[in-house]
N, C-alpha and C positions, 0 to 999 in steps of 0.2 A: 436866467429864470430860476426861480426857486423850485424845489422838488414838487411841491403841491401844485404849482402852475404847470409844471411838466406833466404831472399826472392828469390834470384837468384837460390839457391839450391832447394827451394820448387817448383819454376816454372819449373826448369829443370826436377825434379822428376815427376811432373805432365805431362809435354810434352813428356817425354820419357817413360811414362806408368810404372813408378817405384813405384807408390803409390798403396796401397790397395784400393779396390773399395770404401770402406766407406770414406777413406781419400781423394780420388779423388772427390767424391761427395761433401764433405765438402769444398774442395778447390774451386770447381766450384761455390758453394754457396757464398764463400768469394769473388769471382770475380764479382758476381752479386751485392754484397753489396759495394764493394770497386772499384770505377772507376779507381783509380791509379793502383791497382793491375791488373785489366783487361787490361789496356794500357801496363803495363809491360809484361804481358803474350803475347800480340800481338807483341811487340818489340822483345821479346825473340824468338817467332815463326819465325819472319822475319830473325833474326840472324841465327837461325838453318838452314833455307832455303838457305841463302847465303853461309854458311859454306859447306853445302851439294853440292851446285852448284859449288863452288870453287874446292871441292874434285873431282867432276866429270870431270871438265875441266882439272885438273892436271893429272888425270889418262888417259884421252883421249890424252893429249899432250905426255905423256910417251909412250903410245901405238903407236902413230904416229911415234915417234922417233925410237922405236924398229923396226917398220915396214920399215921405211926408211933405217935403218942400214942393215936389212935383204935383202931388195930389191937391194941395191947398192953394197953389198959385193959379190965378185965373188965366194967365198967359200960357199955361201948360195943360189946361183942361182938355183941349182937342188932342194933344199928344197922348194923354193918359187914356182917353176914350179909344183911340186907335190901338193902343197896347192891350187894353182890356178886350177889345173886339178880336184880337189875334188869338187870345186864349179861350174864347167862347166856341171856336170852331171845333 
């Protein structure tokens, strides 16, 4: 593996809490000593956040599509009415 790929893996392991406590502490110390590593960690955190947000939006769109299908299909009308009745209580 190239050095940059090793850094990405190390950063991911750190951000995803896959490091042993001693290794995590050593990694944090390295970020204090290496400004470039600290910047890479911040960029990787931002990337993880964007990926999570994209995943949430994709799941939400899928749920909305299923809900629309259920609401518009005549064969599911009774089911939708029963679900709506549950939330009226």
